[in-house]
PDB file as gemmi writes it, atoms N, CA and C in Angstrom:
CRYST1    1.000    1.000    1.000  90.00  90.00  90.00 P 1                      
ATOM      1  N   MET A   1       0.825  -1.191   0.000  1.00  0.00           N  
ATOM      2  CA  MET A   1       0.000   0.000   0.000  1.00  0.00           C  
ATOM      3  C   MET A   1       0.871   1.258   0.000  1.00  0.00           C  
ATOM      4  N   VAL A   2       1.859   1.296   0.875  1.00  0.00           N  
ATOM      5  CA  VAL A   2       2.713   2.480   0.940  1.00  0.00           C  
ATOM      6  C   VAL A   2       3.498   2.647  -0.359  1.00  0.00           C  
ATOM      7  N   GLN A   3       4.017   1.524  -0.908  1.00  0.00           N  
ATOM      8  CA  GLN A   3       4.788   1.627  -2.151  1.00  0.00           C  
ATOM      9  C   GLN A   3       3.919   2.133  -3.292  1.00  0.00           C  
ATOM     10  N   ALA A   4       2.668   1.696  -3.375  1.00  0.00           N  
ATOM     11  CA  ALA A   4       1.767   2.161  -4.436  1.00  0.00           C  
ATOM     12  C   ALA A   4       1.539   3.666  -4.316  1.00  0.00           C  
ATOM     13  N   ARG A   5       1.341   4.139  -3.102  1.00  0.00           N  
ATOM     14  CA  ARG A   5       1.162   5.592  -2.908  1.00  0.00           C  
ATOM     15  C   ARG A   5       2.455   6.352  -3.182  1.00  0.00           C  
ATOM     16  N   LEU A   6       3.568   5.744  -2.822  1.00  0.00           N  
ATOM     17  CA  LEU A   6       4.870   6.358  -3.095  1.00  0.00           C  
ATOM     18  C   LEU A   6       5.096   6.486  -4.601  1.00  0.00           C  
ATOM     19  N   ASP A   7       4.753   5.422  -5.341  1.00  0.00           N  
ATOM     20  CA  ASP A   7       4.887   5.452  -6.802  1.00  0.00           C  
ATOM     21  C   ASP A   7       3.964   6.488  -7.439  1.00  0.00           C  
ATOM     22  N   ALA A   8       2.824   6.737  -6.820  1.00  0.00           N  
ATOM     23  CA  ALA A   8       1.845   7.672  -7.367  1.00  0.00           C  
ATOM     24  C   ALA A   8       2.115   9.117  -6.956  1.00  0.00           C  
ATOM     25  N   THR A   9       3.218   9.345  -6.273  1.00  0.00           N  
ATOM     26  CA  THR A   9       3.543  10.695  -5.791  1.00  0.00           C  
ATOM     27  C   THR A   9       4.877  11.132  -6.397  1.00  0.00           C  
ATOM     28  N   PRO A  10       4.835  11.769  -7.565  1.00  0.00           N  
ATOM     29  CA  PRO A  10       6.087  12.108  -8.274  1.00  0.00           C  
ATOM     30  C   PRO A  10       7.058  12.968  -7.458  1.00  0.00           C  
ATOM     31  N   HIS A  11       6.541  13.912  -6.666  1.00  0.00           N  
ATOM     32  CA  HIS A  11       7.473  14.756  -5.921  1.00  0.00           C  
ATOM     33  C   HIS A  11       8.235  13.952  -4.869  1.00  0.00           C  
ATOM     34  N   LEU A  12       7.636  12.884  -4.320  1.00  0.00           N  
ATOM     35  CA  LEU A  12       8.358  12.043  -3.368  1.00  0.00           C  
ATOM     36  C   LEU A  12       9.428  11.211  -4.069  1.00  0.00           C  
ATOM     37  N   GLN A  13       9.141  10.772  -5.277  1.00  0.00           N  
ATOM     38  CA  GLN A  13      10.155  10.050  -6.047  1.00  0.00           C  
ATOM     39  C   GLN A  13      11.359  10.955  -6.299  1.00  0.00           C  
ATOM     40  N   ARG A  14      11.085  12.208  -6.587  1.00  0.00           N  
ATOM     41  CA  ARG A  14      12.177  13.166  -6.812  1.00  0.00           C  
ATOM     42  C   ARG A  14      12.937  13.444  -5.517  1.00  0.00           C  
ATOM     43  N   LEU A  15      12.205  13.638  -4.413  1.00  0.00           N  
ATOM     44  CA  LEU A  15      12.863  13.908  -3.128  1.00  0.00           C  
ATOM     45  C   LEU A  15      13.713  12.739  -2.648  1.00  0.00           C  
ATOM     46  N   GLY A  16      13.264  11.518  -2.913  1.00  0.00           N  
ATOM     47  CA  GLY A  16      13.958  10.354  -2.394  1.00  0.00           C  
ATOM     48  C   GLY A  16      14.977   9.739  -3.320  1.00  0.00           C  
ATOM     49  N   ARG A  17      15.210  10.339  -4.467  1.00  0.00           N  
ATOM     50  CA  ARG A  17      16.080   9.706  -5.466  1.00  0.00           C  
ATOM     51  C   ARG A  17      17.500   9.451  -4.974  1.00  0.00           C  
ATOM     52  N   LEU A  18      17.939  10.150  -3.929  1.00  0.00           N  
ATOM     53  CA  LEU A  18      19.286   9.938  -3.386  1.00  0.00           C  
ATOM     54  C   LEU A  18      19.260   9.185  -2.057  1.00  0.00           C  
ATOM     55  N   PHE A  19      18.080   8.717  -1.642  1.00  0.00           N  
ATOM     56  CA  PHE A  19      17.939   8.066  -0.350  1.00  0.00           C  
ATOM     57  C   PHE A  19      17.935   6.552  -0.519  1.00  0.00           C  
ATOM     58  N   SER A  20      19.009   5.912  -0.100  1.00  0.00           N  
ATOM     59  CA  SER A  20      19.143   4.449  -0.121  1.00  0.00           C  
ATOM     60  C   SER A  20      19.672   4.010   1.238  1.00  0.00           C  
ATOM     61  N   GLU A  21      18.781   3.801   2.166  1.00  0.00           N  
ATOM     62  CA  GLU A  21      19.138   3.458   3.539  1.00  0.00           C  
ATOM     63  C   GLU A  21      18.109   2.507   4.125  1.00  0.00           C  
ATOM     64  N   THR A  22      18.461   1.918   5.256  1.00  0.00           N  
ATOM     65  CA  THR A  22      17.518   1.121   6.026  1.00  0.00           C  
ATOM     66  C   THR A  22      17.151   1.903   7.274  1.00  0.00           C  
ATOM     67  N   VAL A  23      15.853   1.986   7.540  1.00  0.00           N  
ATOM     68  CA  VAL A  23      15.320   2.737   8.669  1.00  0.00           C  
ATOM     69  C   VAL A  23      14.571   1.758   9.571  1.00  0.00           C  
ATOM     70  N   LEU A  24      14.780   1.893  10.857  1.00  0.00           N  
ATOM     71  CA  LEU A  24      14.057   1.077  11.830  1.00  0.00           C  
ATOM     72  C   LEU A  24      12.851   1.864  12.324  1.00  0.00           C  
ATOM     73  N   VAL A  25      11.683   1.261  12.221  1.00  0.00           N  
ATOM     74  CA  VAL A  25      10.471   1.824  12.814  1.00  0.00           C  
ATOM     75  C   VAL A  25      10.025   0.824  13.874  1.00  0.00           C  
ATOM     76  N   GLU A  26       9.990   1.277  15.111  1.00  0.00           N  
ATOM     77  CA  GLU A  26       9.611   0.416  16.228  1.00  0.00           C  
ATOM     78  C   GLU A  26       8.301   0.915  16.822  1.00  0.00           C  
ATOM     79  N   VAL A  27       7.300   0.037  16.828  1.00  0.00           N  
ATOM     80  CA  VAL A  27       5.981   0.379  17.357  1.00  0.00           C  
ATOM     81  C   VAL A  27       5.635  -0.625  18.445  1.00  0.00           C  
ATOM     82  N   ASP A  28       5.448  -0.132  19.648  1.00  0.00           N  
ATOM     83  CA  ASP A  28       5.147  -0.986  20.807  1.00  0.00           C  
ATOM     84  C   ASP A  28       6.157  -2.120  20.957  1.00  0.00           C  
ATOM     85  N   GLY A  29       7.412  -1.839  20.701  1.00  0.00           N  
ATOM     86  CA  GLY A  29       8.472  -2.830  20.854  1.00  0.00           C  
ATOM     87  C   GLY A  29       8.661  -3.745  19.661  1.00  0.00           C  
ATOM     88  N   GLU A  30       7.770  -3.698  18.672  1.00  0.00           N  
ATOM     89  CA  GLU A  30       7.917  -4.508  17.465  1.00  0.00           C  
ATOM     90  C   GLU A  30       8.725  -3.736  16.433  1.00  0.00           C  
ATOM     91  N   GLU A  31       9.770  -4.363  15.929  1.00  0.00           N  
ATOM     92  CA  GLU A  31      10.671  -3.711  14.984  1.00  0.00           C  
ATOM     93  C   GLU A  31      10.291  -4.041  13.543  1.00  0.00           C  
ATOM     94  N   ILE A  32      10.342  -3.026  12.704  1.00  0.00           N  
ATOM     95  CA  ILE A  32      10.129  -3.178  11.267  1.00  0.00           C  
ATOM     96  C   ILE A  32      11.248  -2.406  10.585  1.00  0.00           C  
ATOM     97  N   TYR A  33      11.952  -3.068   9.687  1.00  0.00           N  
ATOM     98  CA  TYR A  33      13.052  -2.448   8.961  1.00  0.00           C  
ATOM     99  C   TYR A  33      12.564  -2.080   7.562  1.00  0.00           C  
ATOM    100  N   LEU A  34      12.592  -0.792   7.251  1.00  0.00           N  
ATOM    101  CA  LEU A  34      12.197  -0.303   5.934  1.00  0.00           C  
ATOM    102  C   LEU A  34      13.461  -0.065   5.124  1.00  0.00           C  
ATOM    103  N   GLY A  35      13.634  -0.819   4.058  1.00  0.00           N  
ATOM    104  CA  GLY A  35      14.806  -0.677   3.204  1.00  0.00           C  
ATOM    105  C   GLY A  35      14.453   0.134   1.975  1.00  0.00           C  
ATOM    106  N   PHE A  36      15.047   1.300   1.861  1.00  0.00           N  
ATOM    107  CA  PHE A  36      14.800   2.181   0.716  1.00  0.00           C  
ATOM    108  C   PHE A  36      15.955   2.077  -0.268  1.00  0.00           C  
ATOM    109  N   ASP A  37      15.620   2.068  -1.543  1.00  0.00           N  
ATOM    110  CA  ASP A  37      16.618   2.061  -2.607  1.00  0.00           C  
ATOM    111  C   ASP A  37      16.260   3.171  -3.585  1.00  0.00           C  
ATOM    112  N   ARG A  38      17.012   4.244  -3.538  1.00  0.00           N  
ATOM    113  CA  ARG A  38      16.781   5.426  -4.373  1.00  0.00           C  
ATOM    114  C   ARG A  38      15.336   5.906  -4.271  1.00  0.00           C  
ATOM    115  N   GLY A  39      14.841   5.960  -3.031  1.00  0.00           N  
ATOM    116  CA  GLY A  39      13.510   6.480  -2.767  1.00  0.00           C  
ATOM    117  C   GLY A  39      12.380   5.480  -2.916  1.00  0.00           C  
ATOM    118  N   ARG A  40      12.677   4.285  -3.368  1.00  0.00           N  
ATOM    119  CA  ARG A  40      11.656   3.230  -3.464  1.00  0.00           C  
ATOM    120  C   ARG A  40      11.727   2.364  -2.214  1.00  0.00           C  
ATOM    121  N   LEU A  41      10.582   1.949  -1.749  1.00  0.00           N  
ATOM    122  CA  LEU A  41      10.542   1.046  -0.610  1.00  0.00           C  
ATOM    123  C   LEU A  41      10.846  -0.346  -1.127  1.00  0.00           C  
ATOM    124  N   ALA A  42      12.091  -0.757  -1.003  1.00  0.00           N  
ATOM    125  CA  ALA A  42      12.561  -2.015  -1.589  1.00  0.00           C  
ATOM    126  C   ALA A  42      12.232  -3.218  -0.716  1.00  0.00           C  
ATOM    127  N   THR A  43      12.354  -3.069   0.598  1.00  0.00           N  
ATOM    128  CA  THR A  43      12.092  -4.186   1.512  1.00  0.00           C  
ATOM    129  C   THR A  43      11.393  -3.701   2.769  1.00  0.00           C  
ATOM    130  N   VAL A  44      10.554  -4.557   3.296  1.00  0.00           N  
ATOM    131  CA  VAL A  44       9.948  -4.369   4.611  1.00  0.00           C  
ATOM    132  C   VAL A  44      10.204  -5.669   5.353  1.00  0.00           C  
ATOM    133  N   THR A  45      11.076  -5.606   6.361  1.00  0.00           N  
ATOM    134  CA  THR A  45      11.515  -6.803   7.066  1.00  0.00           C  
ATOM    135  C   THR A  45      11.117  -6.708   8.531  1.00  0.00           C  
ATOM    136  N   PRO A  46      10.355  -7.690   9.020  1.00  0.00           N  
ATOM    137  CA  PRO A  46      10.021  -7.676  10.445  1.00  0.00           C  
ATOM    138  C   PRO A  46      11.243  -8.025  11.290  1.00  0.00           C  
ATOM    139  N   GLY A  47      11.292  -7.483  12.476  1.00  0.00           N  
ATOM    140  CA  GLY A  47      12.382  -7.765  13.390  1.00  0.00           C  
ATOM    141  C   GLY A  47      11.898  -8.646  14.513  1.00  0.00           C  
ATOM    142  N   PRO A  48      12.627  -8.746  15.573  1.00  0.00           N  
ATOM    143  CA  PRO A  48      13.898  -8.054  15.811  1.00  0.00           C  
ATOM    144  C   PRO A  48      15.061  -8.755  15.117  1.00  0.00           C  
ATOM    145  N   SER A  49      16.079  -7.959  14.847  1.00  0.00           N  
ATOM    146  CA  SER A  49      17.284  -8.485  14.223  1.00  0.00           C  
ATOM    147  C   SER A  49      18.478  -7.667  14.685  1.00  0.00           C  
ATOM    148  N   ARG A  50      19.442  -8.342  15.230  1.00  0.00           N  
ATOM    149  CA  ARG A  50      20.673  -7.646  15.608  1.00  0.00           C  
ATOM    150  C   ARG A  50      21.642  -7.575  14.440  1.00  0.00           C  
ATOM    151  N   LYS A  51      21.295  -8.254  13.338  1.00  0.00           N  
ATOM    152  CA  LYS A  51      22.170  -8.295  12.171  1.00  0.00           C  
ATOM    153  C   LYS A  51      21.812  -7.254  11.114  1.00  0.00           C  
ATOM    154  N   THR A  52      20.639  -6.641  11.233  1.00  0.00           N  
ATOM    155  CA  THR A  52      20.204  -5.673  10.231  1.00  0.00           C  
ATOM    156  C   THR A  52      20.676  -4.281  10.627  1.00  0.00           C  
ATOM    157  N   PRO A  53      21.601  -3.712   9.874  1.00  0.00           N  
ATOM    158  CA  PRO A  53      22.056  -2.357  10.203  1.00  0.00           C  
ATOM    159  C   PRO A  53      21.027  -1.322   9.754  1.00  0.00           C  
ATOM    160  N   TRP A  54      20.868  -0.265  10.539  1.00  0.00           N  
ATOM    161  CA  TRP A  54      19.953   0.809  10.179  1.00  0.00           C  
ATOM    162  C   TRP A  54      20.624   2.142  10.444  1.00  0.00           C  
ATOM    163  N   ARG A  55      20.210   3.174   9.709  1.00  0.00           N  
ATOM    164  CA  ARG A  55      20.816   4.508   9.848  1.00  0.00           C  
ATOM    165  C   ARG A  55      20.166   5.321  10.959  1.00  0.00           C  
ATOM    166  N   PHE A  56      18.836   5.303  11.014  1.00  0.00           N  
ATOM    167  CA  PHE A  56      18.142   5.993  12.098  1.00  0.00           C  
ATOM    168  C   PHE A  56      16.863   5.226  12.400  1.00  0.00           C  
ATOM    169  N   ALA A  57      16.305   5.517  13.577  1.00  0.00           N  
ATOM    170  CA  ALA A  57      15.125   4.798  14.036  1.00  0.00           C  
ATOM    171  C   ALA A  57      14.073   5.764  14.545  1.00  0.00           C  
ATOM    172  N   LEU A  58      12.835   5.429  14.274  1.00  0.00           N  
ATOM    173  CA  LEU A  58      11.693   6.130  14.852  1.00  0.00           C  
ATOM    174  C   LEU A  58      10.991   5.124  15.740  1.00  0.00           C  
ATOM    175  N   ARG A  59      10.879   5.450  17.028  1.00  0.00           N  
ATOM    176  CA  ARG A  59      10.241   4.551  17.990  1.00  0.00           C  
ATOM    177  C   ARG A  59       9.032   5.265  18.586  1.00  0.00           C  
ATOM    178  N   THR A  60       7.900   4.575  18.599  1.00  0.00           N  
ATOM    179  CA  THR A  60       6.677   5.164  19.130  1.00  0.00           C  
ATOM    180  C   THR A  60       5.744   4.052  19.594  1.00  0.00           C  
ATOM    181  N   ASP A  61       4.567   4.424  20.042  1.00  0.00           N  
ATOM    182  CA  ASP A  61       3.579   3.421  20.444  1.00  0.00           C  
ATOM    183  C   ASP A  61       2.439   3.400  19.425  1.00  0.00           C  
ATOM    184  N   GLY A  62       1.700   2.312  19.419  1.00  0.00           N  
ATOM    185  CA  GLY A  62       0.647   2.116  18.434  1.00  0.00           C  
ATOM    186  C   GLY A  62      -0.446   3.168  18.478  1.00  0.00           C  
ATOM    187  N   ALA A  63      -0.844   3.577  19.675  1.00  0.00           N  
ATOM    188  CA  ALA A  63      -1.899   4.587  19.796  1.00  0.00           C  
ATOM    189  C   ALA A  63      -1.436   5.933  19.225  1.00  0.00           C  
ATOM    190  N   ALA A  64      -0.181   6.283  19.476  1.00  0.00           N  
ATOM    191  CA  ALA A  64       0.351   7.541  18.936  1.00  0.00           C  
ATOM    192  C   ALA A  64       0.432   7.477  17.413  1.00  0.00           C  
ATOM    193  N   LEU A  65       0.843   6.331  16.882  1.00  0.00           N  
ATOM    194  CA  LEU A  65       0.938   6.182  15.433  1.00  0.00           C  
ATOM    195  C   LEU A  65      -0.445   6.224  14.789  1.00  0.00           C  
ATOM    196  N   ALA A  66      -1.422   5.620  15.434  1.00  0.00           N  
ATOM    197  CA  ALA A  66      -2.801   5.671  14.920  1.00  0.00           C  
ATOM    198  C   ALA A  66      -3.298   7.114  14.869  1.00  0.00           C  
ATOM    199  N   GLU A  67      -2.987   7.889  15.906  1.00  0.00           N  
ATOM    200  CA  GLU A  67      -3.379   9.303  15.910  1.00  0.00           C  
ATOM    201  C   GLU A  67      -2.615  10.078  14.843  1.00  0.00           C  
ATOM    202  N   PHE A  68      -1.332   9.770  14.663  1.00  0.00           N  
ATOM    203  CA  PHE A  68      -0.502  10.407  13.632  1.00  0.00           C  
ATOM    204  C   PHE A  68      -1.104  10.189  12.247  1.00  0.00           C  
ATOM    205  N   TRP A  69      -1.664   9.002  12.015  1.00  0.00           N  
ATOM    206  CA  TRP A  69      -2.211   8.658  10.704  1.00  0.00           C  
ATOM    207  C   TRP A  69      -3.637   9.135  10.482  1.00  0.00           C  
ATOM    208  N   ARG A  70      -4.271   9.737  11.477  1.00  0.00           N  
ATOM    209  CA  ARG A  70      -5.612  10.288  11.263  1.00  0.00           C  
ATOM    210  C   ARG A  70      -5.542  11.411  10.237  1.00  0.00           C  
ATOM    211  N   ALA A  71      -6.662  11.646   9.562  1.00  0.00           N  
ATOM    212  CA  ALA A  71      -6.707  12.699   8.544  1.00  0.00           C  
ATOM    213  C   ALA A  71      -6.346  14.062   9.142  1.00  0.00           C  
ATOM    214  N   ARG A  72      -6.819  14.302  10.363  1.00  0.00           N  
ATOM    215  CA  ARG A  72      -6.504  15.552  11.058  1.00  0.00           C  
ATOM    216  C   ARG A  72      -6.036  15.216  12.471  1.00  0.00           C  
ATOM    217  N   PRO A  73      -4.752  14.910  12.612  1.00  0.00           N  
ATOM    218  CA  PRO A  73      -4.249  14.520  13.947  1.00  0.00           C  
ATOM    219  C   PRO A  73      -4.266  15.691  14.928  1.00  0.00           C  
ATOM    220  N   GLN A  74      -4.352  15.340  16.192  1.00  0.00           N  
ATOM    221  CA  GLN A  74      -4.317  16.342  17.253  1.00  0.00           C  
ATOM    222  C   GLN A  74      -2.935  16.992  17.301  1.00  0.00           C  
ATOM    223  N   PRO A  75      -2.836  18.205  17.870  1.00  0.00           N  
ATOM    224  CA  PRO A  75      -1.526  18.855  17.998  1.00  0.00           C  
ATOM    225  C   PRO A  75      -0.537  17.941  18.719  1.00  0.00           C  
ATOM    226  N   GLY A  76       0.672  17.883  18.186  1.00  0.00           N  
ATOM    227  CA  GLY A  76       1.716  17.032  18.736  1.00  0.00           C  
ATOM    228  C   GLY A  76       1.812  15.703  18.007  1.00  0.00           C  
ATOM    229  N   PHE A  77       0.717  15.262  17.422  1.00  0.00           N  
ATOM    230  CA  PHE A  77       0.694  14.005  16.695  1.00  0.00           C  
ATOM    231  C   PHE A  77       0.804  14.225  15.181  1.00  0.00           C  
ATOM    232  N   HIS A  78       0.924  15.473  14.772  1.00  0.00           N  
ATOM    233  CA  HIS A  78       0.913  15.825  13.349  1.00  0.00           C  
ATOM    234  C   HIS A  78       2.254  15.588  12.658  1.00  0.00           C  
ATOM    235  N   ASP A  79       3.310  15.345  13.430  1.00  0.00           N  
ATOM    236  CA  ASP A  79       4.664  15.309  12.883  1.00  0.00           C  
ATOM    237  C   ASP A  79       5.518  14.356  13.716  1.00  0.00           C  
ATOM    238  N   ILE A  80       6.541  13.763  13.091  1.00  0.00           N  
ATOM    239  CA  ILE A  80       7.383  12.837  13.861  1.00  0.00           C  
ATOM    240  C   ILE A  80       8.125  13.556  14.984  1.00  0.00           C  
ATOM    241  N   PHE A  81       8.516  14.802  14.769  1.00  0.00           N  
ATOM    242  CA  PHE A  81       9.167  15.550  15.842  1.00  0.00           C  
ATOM    243  C   PHE A  81       8.154  15.995  16.895  1.00  0.00           C  
ATOM    244  N   GLY A  82       6.904  16.152  16.488  1.00  0.00           N  
ATOM    245  CA  GLY A  82       5.841  16.437  17.448  1.00  0.00           C  
ATOM    246  C   GLY A  82       5.667  15.273  18.411  1.00  0.00           C  
ATOM    247  N   LEU A  83       5.752  14.043  17.882  1.00  0.00           N  
ATOM    248  CA  LEU A  83       5.669  12.860  18.745  1.00  0.00           C  
ATOM    249  C   LEU A  83       6.785  12.859  19.780  1.00  0.00           C  
ATOM    250  N   VAL A  84       7.975  13.253  19.354  1.00  0.00           N  
ATOM    251  CA  VAL A  84       9.122  13.315  20.272  1.00  0.00           C  
ATOM    252  C   VAL A  84       8.882  14.389  21.324  1.00  0.00           C  
ATOM    253  N   LYS A  85       8.400  15.534  20.881  1.00  0.00           N  
ATOM    254  CA  LYS A  85       8.208  16.663  21.798  1.00  0.00           C  
ATOM    255  C   LYS A  85       7.195  16.359  22.900  1.00  0.00           C  
ATOM    256  N   ILE A  86       6.138  15.614  22.564  1.00  0.00           N  
ATOM    257  CA  ILE A  86       5.130  15.300  23.580  1.00  0.00           C  
ATOM    258  C   ILE A  86       5.439  14.014  24.346  1.00  0.00           C  
ATOM    259  N   GLY A  87       6.603  13.432  24.065  1.00  0.00           N  
ATOM    260  CA  GLY A  87       7.035  12.255  24.802  1.00  0.00           C  
ATOM    261  C   GLY A  87       6.436  10.949  24.323  1.00  0.00           C  
ATOM    262  N   ARG A  88       5.910  10.928  23.109  1.00  0.00           N  
ATOM    263  CA  ARG A  88       5.302   9.706  22.570  1.00  0.00           C  
ATOM    264  C   ARG A  88       6.148   9.074  21.474  1.00  0.00           C  
ATOM    265  N   GLY A  89       7.342   9.622  21.249  1.00  0.00           N  
ATOM    266  CA  GLY A  89       8.225   9.068  20.235  1.00  0.00           C  
ATOM    267  C   GLY A  89       9.673   9.343  20.565  1.00  0.00           C  
ATOM    268  N   ARG A  90      10.546   8.621  19.897  1.00  0.00           N  
ATOM    269  CA  ARG A  90      11.983   8.814  20.080  1.00  0.00           C  
ATOM    270  C   ARG A  90      12.669   8.571  18.744  1.00  0.00           C  
ATOM    271  N   ILE A  91      13.671   9.365  18.457  1.00  0.00           N  
ATOM    272  CA  ILE A  91      14.457   9.213  17.234  1.00  0.00           C  
ATOM    273  C   ILE A  91      15.888   8.918  17.657  1.00  0.00           C  
ATOM    274  N   ASP A  92      16.443   7.832  17.115  1.00  0.00           N  
ATOM    275  CA  ASP A  92      17.800   7.409  17.443  1.00  0.00           C  
ATOM    276  C   ASP A  92      18.614   7.268  16.162  1.00  0.00           C  
ATOM    277  N   GLY A  93      19.917   7.200  16.338  1.00  0.00           N  
ATOM    278  CA  GLY A  93      20.800   6.901  15.214  1.00  0.00           C  
ATOM    279  C   GLY A  93      21.376   8.137  14.558  1.00  0.00           C  
ATOM    280  N   ASP A  94      21.581   8.049  13.253  1.00  0.00           N  
ATOM    281  CA  ASP A  94      22.234   9.092  12.461  1.00  0.00           C  
ATOM    282  C   ASP A  94      21.242  10.214  12.158  1.00  0.00           C  
ATOM    283  N   ILE A  95      21.186  11.181  13.047  1.00  0.00           N  
ATOM    284  CA  ILE A  95      20.239  12.292  12.901  1.00  0.00           C  
ATOM    285  C   ILE A  95      20.553  13.108  11.650  1.00  0.00           C  
ATOM    286  N   LEU A  96      21.821  13.236  11.306  1.00  0.00           N  
ATOM    287  CA  LEU A  96      22.198  13.986  10.109  1.00  0.00           C  
ATOM    288  C   LEU A  96      21.590  13.354   8.853  1.00  0.00           C  
ATOM    289  N   CYS A  97      21.592  12.037   8.783  1.00  0.00           N  
ATOM    290  CA  CYS A  97      20.972  11.340   7.649  1.00  0.00           C  
ATOM    291  C   CYS A  97      19.476  11.634   7.612  1.00  0.00           C  
ATOM    292  N   LEU A  98      18.824  11.621   8.776  1.00  0.00           N  
ATOM    293  CA  LEU A  98      17.401  11.950   8.839  1.00  0.00           C  
ATOM    294  C   LEU A  98      17.157  13.382   8.376  1.00  0.00           C  
ATOM    295  N   VAL A  99      17.943  14.317   8.882  1.00  0.00           N  
ATOM    296  CA  VAL A  99      17.735  15.723   8.540  1.00  0.00           C  
ATOM    297  C   VAL A  99      17.974  15.970   7.054  1.00  0.00           C  
ATOM    298  N   ARG A 100      18.955  15.296   6.465  1.00  0.00           N  
ATOM    299  CA  ARG A 100      19.212  15.453   5.032  1.00  0.00           C  
ATOM    300  C   ARG A 100      18.038  14.974   4.181  1.00  0.00           C  
ATOM    301  N   ASN A 101      17.293  14.020   4.705  1.00  0.00           N  
ATOM    302  CA  ASN A 101      16.171  13.425   3.968  1.00  0.00           C  
ATOM    303  C   ASN A 101      14.859  13.627   4.712  1.00  0.00           C  
ATOM    304  N   LEU A 102      14.783  14.688   5.486  1.00  0.00           N  
ATOM    305  CA  LEU A 102      13.672  14.893   6.402  1.00  0.00           C  
ATOM    306  C   LEU A 102      12.319  14.970   5.697  1.00  0.00           C  
ATOM    307  N   ARG A 103      12.211  15.798   4.694  1.00  0.00           N  
ATOM    308  CA  ARG A 103      10.914  15.953   4.029  1.00  0.00           C  
ATOM    309  C   ARG A 103      10.465  14.624   3.419  1.00  0.00           C  
ATOM    310  N   PHE A 104      11.383  13.913   2.776  1.00  0.00           N  
ATOM    311  CA  PHE A 104      11.041  12.623   2.183  1.00  0.00           C  
ATOM    312  C   PHE A 104      10.531  11.658   3.243  1.00  0.00           C  
ATOM    313  N   PHE A 105      11.284  11.481   4.322  1.00  0.00           N  
ATOM    314  CA  PHE A 105      10.905  10.505   5.334  1.00  0.00           C  
ATOM    315  C   PHE A 105       9.600  10.885   6.028  1.00  0.00           C  
ATOM    316  N   LYS A 106       9.443  12.172   6.370  1.00  0.00           N  
ATOM    317  CA  LYS A 106       8.218  12.603   7.028  1.00  0.00           C  
ATOM    318  C   LYS A 106       7.002  12.375   6.140  1.00  0.00           C  
ATOM    319  N   GLU A 107       7.129  12.648   4.853  1.00  0.00           N  
ATOM    320  CA  GLU A 107       6.002  12.453   3.956  1.00  0.00           C  
ATOM    321  C   GLU A 107       5.725  10.980   3.691  1.00  0.00           C  
ATOM    322  N   VAL A 108       6.763  10.156   3.659  1.00  0.00           N  
ATOM    323  CA  VAL A 108       6.549   8.709   3.514  1.00  0.00           C  
ATOM    324  C   VAL A 108       5.811   8.182   4.744  1.00  0.00           C  
ATOM    325  N   MET A 109       6.212   8.597   5.927  1.00  0.00           N  
ATOM    326  CA  MET A 109       5.537   8.140   7.142  1.00  0.00           C  
ATOM    327  C   MET A 109       4.078   8.599   7.183  1.00  0.00           C  
ATOM    328  N   ALA A 110       3.773   9.713   6.549  1.00  0.00           N  
ATOM    329  CA  ALA A 110       2.404  10.238   6.547  1.00  0.00           C  
ATOM    330  C   ALA A 110       1.564   9.699   5.387  1.00  0.00           C  
ATOM    331  N   LEU A 111       2.122   8.891   4.502  1.00  0.00           N  
ATOM    332  CA  LEU A 111       1.359   8.381   3.360  1.00  0.00           C  
ATOM    333  C   LEU A 111       0.070   7.653   3.756  1.00  0.00           C  
ATOM    334  N   PRO A 112       0.052   6.838   4.798  1.00  0.00           N  
ATOM    335  CA  PRO A 112      -1.225   6.206   5.175  1.00  0.00           C  
ATOM    336  C   PRO A 112      -2.310   7.219   5.539  1.00  0.00           C  
ATOM    337  N   ARG A 113      -1.923   8.426   5.902  1.00  0.00           N  
ATOM    338  CA  ARG A 113      -2.869   9.489   6.238  1.00  0.00           C  
ATOM    339  C   ARG A 113      -3.618   9.970   4.992  1.00  0.00           C  
ATOM    340  N   ALA A 114      -3.003   9.909   3.838  1.00  0.00           N  
ATOM    341  CA  ALA A 114      -3.575  10.475   2.614  1.00  0.00           C  
ATOM    342  C   ALA A 114      -4.894   9.823   2.224  1.00  0.00           C  
ATOM    343  N   GLY A 115      -5.081   8.544   2.512  1.00  0.00           N  
ATOM    344  CA  GLY A 115      -6.309   7.858   2.137  1.00  0.00           C  
ATOM    345  C   GLY A 115      -7.505   8.268   2.963  1.00  0.00           C  
ATOM    346  N   GLN A 116      -7.292   9.060   3.986  1.00  0.00           N  
ATOM    347  CA  GLN A 116      -8.365   9.446   4.897  1.00  0.00           C  
ATOM    348  C   GLN A 116      -8.744  10.900   4.751  1.00  0.00           C  
ATOM    349  N   GLU A 117      -8.362  11.542   3.662  1.00  0.00           N  
ATOM    350  CA  GLU A 117      -8.610  12.966   3.505  1.00  0.00           C  
ATOM    351  C   GLU A 117     -10.089  13.328   3.651  1.00  0.00           C  
ATOM    352  N   GLY A 118     -10.971  12.448   3.174  1.00  0.00           N  
ATOM    353  CA  GLY A 118     -12.399  12.754   3.247  1.00  0.00           C  
ATOM    354  C   GLY A 118     -12.995  12.505   4.618  1.00  0.00           C  
ATOM    355  N   ALA A 119     -12.316  11.787   5.456  1.00  0.00           N  
ATOM    356  CA  ALA A 119     -12.838  11.474   6.790  1.00  0.00           C  
ATOM    357  C   ALA A 119     -12.574  12.623   7.746  1.00  0.00           C  
ATOM    358  N   ALA A 120     -13.435  12.739   8.731  1.00  0.00           N  
ATOM    359  CA  ALA A 120     -13.225  13.802   9.711  1.00  0.00           C  
ATOM    360  C   ALA A 120     -13.502  13.330  11.107  1.00  0.00           C  
TER     361      ALA A 120                                                      
END                                                                             
């Protein structure tokens, strides 16, 4: 689902064309490794794995992620840094890599939100 939306969003393809990294997304202690290859979501690998290297990680809880993905999230849940600020998320690893690709990663994480535009 995310890859189909990513493919249908030309500006994200352009933003991610230089992004080829593995990112750890941890939700309620469950690890998921997202492998990007030039902005395409090449692999989604469930964890945990001590052998899978990752550049940066976003860690949060399921309820916070569900609120983040709502069409109109509450203040603090609208952004990955908002989750960190309100104490519902944590970012670890190579922050410079995240900042260099910030718009791409933030918009990829928000892609599930796009299907709910009509909902309120």
